[in-house]
N, C-alpha and C positions, 0 to 999 in steps of 0.2 A: 504494500500500500504506500502510495506517495505521501510525503509529509503534508500534514494538514495546514491549510492557510487560514489564519485567524481573520475573522471579519468583524468590523465594528460599524454600527449604524450611526449615521449623523442625522439627528432628528431636527433638521432645519427644512430648507426648501426641498432637498433631495436626500439621497443616502450615499454612504461611502462604499467605494469598491473594495479596498483592502487596507489594513494597517500596514504602513510602509516604514521600515526602520532605516532604509538607505535608498536613495534615488540615484546612485552612482551609475549612470548609463544603463539602467535596467531596461529590459525590453520584454514585452509580452508577445509571444508568437500568436498568429491567427487573429491578432487585433491590430487595427490600422492606426495605431498611435504608439509613441514612445515617450516615457517620462524620464526627466533628468532631475538635477538637483533643485531647480527652482521654476521649471516651466515644462509644459507638455507640448510636443509637436503633434498636431492632430491632422491626419490625412483622411479620416473617415467622417461619419456624420455624428459622432459622439462629442458632446461638449464637455470638456474636462478642465479641472483646475486643481491646484494644490491648495489645501486649506489647513489652518491651524485649529486644533480642537483639543482642549485640556493639555496644552503644551506639546502636542505631537502633530506631525504632519500626516495628512491623508490625501488620497486621490478622491475627488468628488466627481460623480457623473451627474450632469444636469439633463442629459438626454441619453436614454439607454441605447446601447449599440444593438438594436434589434436585428440588424443585418447579419450578425454573427450566426444566428440560428434560423434564418429565413428559409433555408433549404431543408429544415427538419420538420416533419409533419406535426410532431407533438411538442418539441422543445420551443418552437416559436410561439406557442400559446401559454407558456409558463408565465407566472407573475413577474413583474419587473424586478422584485427582490431576488427571486430565484434565478433569473437570467444573469443578474449582476454577480451573484454568488458563483454561478457556474462559469461565467467568463473568466473569473479570477483563477480558476483551476488550470487553465491552459491545456485542456485535453485535446488529443488528436481526433481526427474524424471517425476512425473506427470505434473509439470509446464513446464518443458522443452519439454515434449511431446506435450503439447497444443501449445506452440510456434512453434514447428516443423511442426505441422499440418497447422498452419496459414501461414507459410513461403512458403507453396505450392502456395500461391497467389503471382504471379510474381511481381506485382507492389510493394507489401509490401516487398518482398525479396530484390528487387533492392534498395529500400529506406533504409533498414537496412544495406546493404552493404556499401552504401555511407555515412550513418550517424548512427553509432551504438547507439548513445544516444536515438534513437527512441525506443529502447528496453524498456527504462524506461516509455515512453509514452504508449507503448503497455501494460505494466504492470498496468498502471493507468486506462486503459480502458478495463481491462481483462474481466470484467463481462458484457460488452456491445457488441453490434453488430457493433460498430465503431472501434474496436481495430485494424483492418487492413486498415482502411481508411487513406491514406497517408496525405491528407489535414488536417484531424483532428489530426493525430499524430504529425505533425509539430507544430500545435497550442498548443497541450498539452505539447509538449517538452518545448516550450517557457514558458508556465504557470508553469511547474515544476521549471524552472530556476528562476522564479519570486516568488517562495515560495507558490504556491497554494497548498491547502490540498485536498487529494483524500480519500473519505470515501466509502468503498465498502458496498453495500447493497445487499439484496437477489435478488433485481430486476435489479440492475445496479450499478451506482456510483453517489455520490454527490460530487461536486467540490466546494470548498470554498476559498475565498480570505479574509485574515484578519478576519477569523471567520464568515464571512457572506456568505451565500449560493449564488453562482453565477448560477449554473446550475445543474439539475439532469438529468442523461441520463438513460433511461429505454429502453432496447433493442437497437435500433438504432435511437431513438427519443429523442432529447434534449428538456428539459422543462426549459425554462429560467424564473423561477418563480420570480426572483428578480425584474424584470420589466414587469411581466405579459405577457411575450412573448409566443405566441402560434403558432404552425405550420400553414401555409397557403396552401390551395389546396392539402393537404396531401403530400406535398413535403418538401424537406430539406430547412430549413431557413438559413442554414449556407452557406456563400459564401466566396470566396477568395478575398482579397483586390486587388490582381493582376488582377482579372476579373472585379472588380467594378471600380477601378480608371480610366480606359479609358473612362468611361461614362462622366467624367468631362472635356470636351473638352475646352482647353484654360486655364485650372486651373492647379495649382500644385496638385499632387495627395493628396487627403485629408485623406486617410486611410492608417495606418501603415501596411506594407506587412507581418509582423510577427504575426499578429493577425487576427482572422476571422471577417468578417463583417456580421451582422445579420439583416435581414429584418423581421419585426414582426408587429403585430396589437395589439393595446391596448385593454384590456377587461374591463377597467373602466377609469374614468377620472384620469389624472395624471398631476402633477405639475412640471414644469421646469422653467428655467430662460434663458434669453439671455442677453449678454453684447454687448455694442456697443460704438462708439465714436460719440458724438453729432456733426453733421455737416459733418461727413465723411461717415457714413453708417447708416442704418435704425434700428429702434427698432423692426421692423418686418423682419423676415428672417427665413430661413430653419434650420440653425444650432443652436442648443440649448444644454443645459446641465443641470444636476442636481445641485441644490444649494449647496449640500454637497461637490461637487467637487471643489468649490471655497473657501472653508473654509481655512483660514490661508494664502491665496495668496494675494499679492499686485497686483494692476493693471498691473504693468510691468511683474510680474510673470504670470499673467493670459494670457497676450499677448503671452508670450513664450510657456507656457504649452498647449495652445489651438491653437498655430500657427496662430495668427491673424495678420492682416495688420496694425492695429493701437492699441495703448494703450487705452483700454476702460475707459470711465469715467461715463457711465450710465449702469443701469441694469433694466430689465423689467421682470415681471412675465409672464409665458406662460402657459396657461391652455389648455391642450391637451385633447380633448373629447375622450370618449370610441369609439373604432372602427376606430381609426386613424392609418394609416400605417406609421411606423417609421423605421429608420435605425440606428444601433448603431455600433460603432467601435472605435478603438484607433487612436488618432490624429497622423498623420505622421509629421516628421520634414520637414521643407521647406527651399528652397534656400535663403530665406530672413534672415536666421540665427536663426529662432525660432526652438525649439527642439521638440515641441509636447509632446505626452506621456499621456495626459489625455483622458478620455472617453467622446466622443461627441455623440449627437443624431442628427438626421436629419429628418425633416418633409418631408415625401414623398407624403403627401396629403396637399392641401392648406386648411388652417383653417381661420376662420373669424378674421378680425382686432380686433374685440371685445374680442378675446382671449388673446391679448397682453395688459396687464394692469399694473398699478402702476409703471410708470417710475420714477426712483429715482437715486440719485447720488450713484456711486459705492463706 
C-alpha cells in the first residue's frame, strides 16, 4: 500500500487539496499544474493558490479539476471533496479504472461521497473481495489512522499492528491467525458493534463502535486472564483478556482501559479449551468516566470453574 496522504479541509470559500510540508519543485503527475515555493503555474482549468492556515501552507483549489476524471463513467460523478481527495493520490489509469468499476456499487459510491478517506481503505483492501464492503472499509479506515500496516500478497493482504500479524484476508475470507480465529458455518465472522451492543440489555455498550466485533472458535487450548475486585465481583466471568494487554498498567489504569466498575486487586488465570466460542472487540468508553480502548475477549460458551485457576494479588 502506498503511503497515505494527509488531507486537511479549509473551511472558507473552498477546500484544501493537501497538506504540503515542502513546495520545492514538487510536481503532480496527471495534473496540469505544478506548484513551487510561492506560486503555482496553472496550465489547466483549475484555479489554485497557496494559502496560509494556522501557520502552515496549503494548496487551495477554487475550481475542481473535473477534467481529470471526465473519461471515467463513475468517478466523474463523485462529490467535489472526493475528487479532490482522489486527485491528490496521483494514481495511474489502471488503478483509477479499477476504482471506477467498483464505484458502480451504489453503497460503496455513496460511502465514498460522504467520507472520501474510505478511498485509502479501498486501496488497502484492493487485492481482496472486501474492498467495496462499507462495514469493512470503515474499520480499515480507522486501522489506517491507528498506524496498521497493509502488506499486499498474491492472494490478498496481510494486516499488521506493531509488526504483529492481526489478520490475513484471502478473497473475501479473513483469517484471524493471531488468535486462531476460524470462520463458523461458512459465514462472515465479522460483525458491527452497533449490531452487537443491543444484545447487552441493561448494560453500557461494551464494544467500541469504530471497530469490528468478531465471533470465533478456538482451535487449540488458549490462555487468558481475568481481573476482579475481591468482595465486589467474581473470579469467574465472561470477560477476559490476554496477559500481555496488562503489561505496564497499574490497577487504576486497568480499570480505565478495560472500563471496569471497580479497581481490580486480584487476577486469575483462565484456561480456555479448544472448540470454545469467543468474542473479541475493543472496549468502549463508559459513562462512569472510564475510557476503554483495550482489546477484550468474551466467553460465549460456559466453561468449567476448574478452568479458572491460580488466584493471586494483582
